N, C-alpha and C positions, 0 to 999 in steps of 0.2 A: 340378157333378157330380152327374146323374141320383139320384132318389130309389129308395132298394128298390123301393116303389107302384110306384112307371110304370111300372117292369120286363117287358116282353111275357114271356108264355112263353119257353122257350126254343127256341132256332133247330133246322129239323129237320136231317137229315143233311144234308151237303156234298151235289151234284150226281155229284162222284166216286164216291156211296157209295150211288147209285142206280140202278138199273139203267135207261138208256131207248131206246130201239126205233132211235133216232135214231145210234146209233153200231155196229149192228148192220152187217156187212159187207152183208146179202143189199140192208138198204135201201140201203147208198153203192153199188153193184152197178146197181137196179134204174133210180135216180136215175140213172147215169151209161147207161144201157141207153137211157131212154126218151128225153133230152137236155133245157139245160135253154132254155126259150123267153124271145125276146126282154126281155121283161116280168122276168122270176126276175130275168135279171141290173140289171135299174132299181130292182129293190125292193133291190138289194142297195145302191143307190146311199142307201137312204133320203130318196124324191124330197123327201119334206115338213118334216125335219131339212134340207138342202140347202137349200131354198128361204132358212128364214130365216139359214142361214150367206152367199148369196150377195145377200142384202139388206143385212145387215148390213155387209159387205164394199163393195159398190158404194156404200153410205152415206159409209164411213172414206175412199175415193176421192174424190168428189166431192165434197167440203165441204176436204178437204186444199187446201193456200195453196197450189198452184202446177196444173198443168191436167195434159193427157197428150192423150196421140194418141189419136182416139174406138175406134179398128183397137186399138190396142196396149190401151188400154183395157178393148176386146171382149174381146181373146185373155187379158186379166190372168182377168177375172171368170170365164170360160172355165176354165179351172189352177184356181179357185180353186174352182169348182162338184165338178171334177173331184178335186180333192183332197178336197177333202168328201164325195164320194161313194167314194172310196179310203175314208180312215177307214168309212168303213157298213160294206162289205164282208170289212172287218179283222175289225170289232168282232162279225160275224154268224157269221166264219167260226171265231170263236175260242168265240162262246159261244153256239155249234148245240145244245151241249149244257141243254144253260138256257133256250133256247127254246125246245125239245119238252116242258116245262113248264108255263111259263107259257103261260093264255091269251090275251094280247096280241101272241104273238109264233110261235103255234105253227102257225100257215101260212105262215110264210115260206118261202123258196123250200125251203133246207138243211134244217128241222125237218118240211118238208110230204115231202119225199126227189124234186126236181123238181132238185134242185142237189146236187153233190158237195161237200164243205167242198177240195176240191182246186181244183177250178174254182172259188172262191170265193177262194180264195188268190191261184192266179195272179194271178182280175181283180182283187183289191186290189194288187195286189206292184207291176204292171205298169202301173194307170194314176196310182199314188203315182209312180214313176218318171217318171212321161208329163209329169204335169201339175207335178214340182217342177222339171224342169229345161226346160222349155217357158216359168213364168214366169219361171225364171233368167233363161233368154236372152233373152225379150222387153220384160222390166222390168230388174230387177236383182234379185243374187243375195242380196242383203239379204229384201226380200220370198220369193225362189224359197225360203231357206234357213228362213224361216220357217215356210214352209208345208210342211217336211219337219216341224221341231219338232212342230208343227203336227200331224201324220198320228200322228207317231211319240206323243206323249202319248195321243191320242183310244186308239190302238189297244195300245201296251206300259205305259204309263204307268197309265192309265186301267181300258181292258176286261179284261189281263191280269194288274196286282198292284191295284190299288184296289176295283174292284168286287167283287171276293167276297173281301177282308177286312176292310176297315173301316167303319162306318154311313158313317166321314165322306168316300166313295169320290165321293159327288156333290157335296161341298162341291170337294174339292181338282179333281176330273178334270173336274168344272164350265168350269174355265181353256180348255179343250181347243175348248169350243165360242163363245169368250169373245175365242180370239186373231182370227179372221175381220176385224171394222173393221181391226184394228194392223197384218194382214198388206192388206189396200187401203191403208189408207195407204201403208205404206211402197213397196208397187210405183206409188205415184205421187211418191213423195219419197226414196227408197231413204234413208229412218233414221223410226225412232220417237217419239213427243213427249209429251209430258203428255198433248195433246188426243186422239191415239190411245188413251193409259193411259186417258183415266176413259171412254171409250165400252167398253173393257175389264172394266174395273171395274163398270157398269151391267152388264152380262149376267153377269157372274161372281155378282154377288150375285141378279140373278134366279134364278137356275139353283137353291138348293139351294130355297129356296119352290114354285116350279112341279112339281122331279119328288117330291117329301117329299107333296104335296098326291095327286098323280095314287097314290103309296103306300099314304095312308092308305085310301083305297079298293079298291087291288088289291094289297095284300100279303097275302092270303090266296098266289098267284100268287110275292110274296119269298119271303116265309117255307117254299115249295111247292119252289121252286130254290135255298135256300139262301145266296140271299142276300140280306146282312144293312143293310137298307134302316135307316132310324132307326125307323120305325114298330116294326121288328120287333124291336129291339134296343134301345132307350130306353122306348117305349112311345108312346101316342097323348099322353099328355098333354104328354108335354116335348117329340114334333115339334112337336104346334101352336103349343106357346110357341116355339121355336126358330121358327118359322116369323113370327109374328110379330114377334121379333126382326129377322130377315132383313128382312120388309118395311117394315118404318120407319128400316132402317136404305139401302135399296133407297128408297126415295120421295127421302131427304137425297140420298144419291150421284146421285139424279137430275137434280140443281141445277148438279150441277159444270159443264156446258156453258156453263152459265150464271155460273156463278163465274171462270170459264177466259176468257170473255167472246167463246169460239166459237158463241153462239146471242143471242140475243134475246129478245121478249117473247112472242112466237108461240112456241118450242120449252118456253118458263118455264111458260105458260101450263097449254100438253096437260100435261110433266112434273107441277105440281101436280096438278091433274085427276087424271090415270092414277095420281100415287103415294098420293096422298089413299084414293082409292079401290080401292086392291093393301094399302091397310090396313085399310082398311073390308072389304073382303073377311076376311083373316086374322085381323080379331078376329070377325068373325060366327062363325068356325073354332073362334078359342078359348073362344069364353062358346059351342057348340054342346053341348046334351047330349051322352051317348058313344049309339052305336047306328046308327040307322038319321040321325036329322039331320046325325052329325058328319060322315056319309059323303056327303051332301046336300050340306052347306056346302064340306066337300075336294072334290067334282064344282065346284062353280062355282067356287072359287078358280082352278083348276086354268084350267077353261073361260076365265077374264079374263084369266089368265097367258100364254094361248095365242095374244092381240090385243095384249099390254101391250109388247111390244117392237115391234111393229111399227109401233106407233100414234106411240109413241115417237121410234121411227127417223126416222119418215115426216116428222113433226114437227120436227124436228131439219135433215133437210135442205130441208123449203119454208122453215122460216126462216134457213137460210145461204145459197137465194136469191132471198131475198126481202129481207137483206142485203145482198149482192153488188150487182145493180140499187137499192139504194137506195132500197126501196118501204119499210121501214118504219127 
């Protein structure tokens, strides 16, 4: 339980209590009259987030124990990418009010007045139906159904329910971003497995320290928007302790592919080095003095975490190919 000394000041009013120009009819009419550009629709897809989703799903597909037709595999990856983009569009549709408050999101298409919320909603729904249907037809309905569940989990469970109601929002909601390698695995095998669950767990455990590090130096934004991120509710010290705990557990969990026998020493070595590095950054943050030093340490951890999953999953892919070729 969080000690009272660790608790941050009371949250600001919720977004619904704050006047936001975004919901003004004149802004909506202006955006509609101007017409959204192609790049605005691309921005709705959250391409940076999509790139990680696609890569982890691709790794899930390629390390599966059976092969897949290259054309079918390409279609599956495109469907997963479109499904991830649909989730992003639905997220921006629902969160348009708080996006208009936070500095890092106020230039998104809807709060910037370049697109209406209705356009974003329609775009997200069409992409959702298209991606799920095509993936189910091209591969199997286990993968298609799991992709549908992933979109629902991110758009409804996380965005509409958890994000504004609990400081555990990113912990539970982070599952949505951890599902893609399981979807990729299912697209090839038609089933789920302990191997795909291990990949899910790694991403799931990575998510809280990654986003809480961001929240530590962006907590003013979250406070203004009324989002109960951990630093705003439990305080900085408690958040830093939890980040360190997650980093340690993540470092251990990253060895699961080795323990389950679907990776070799290449992945094992990379997992140890990156895991210890993550723990070191988290320990540095834990010990940093309050103020500027703490924010600098939080930014360093966040920056490192951006490349952590890519390096780890790339090592798993290389290791898997090496094992199949008999190199190791």
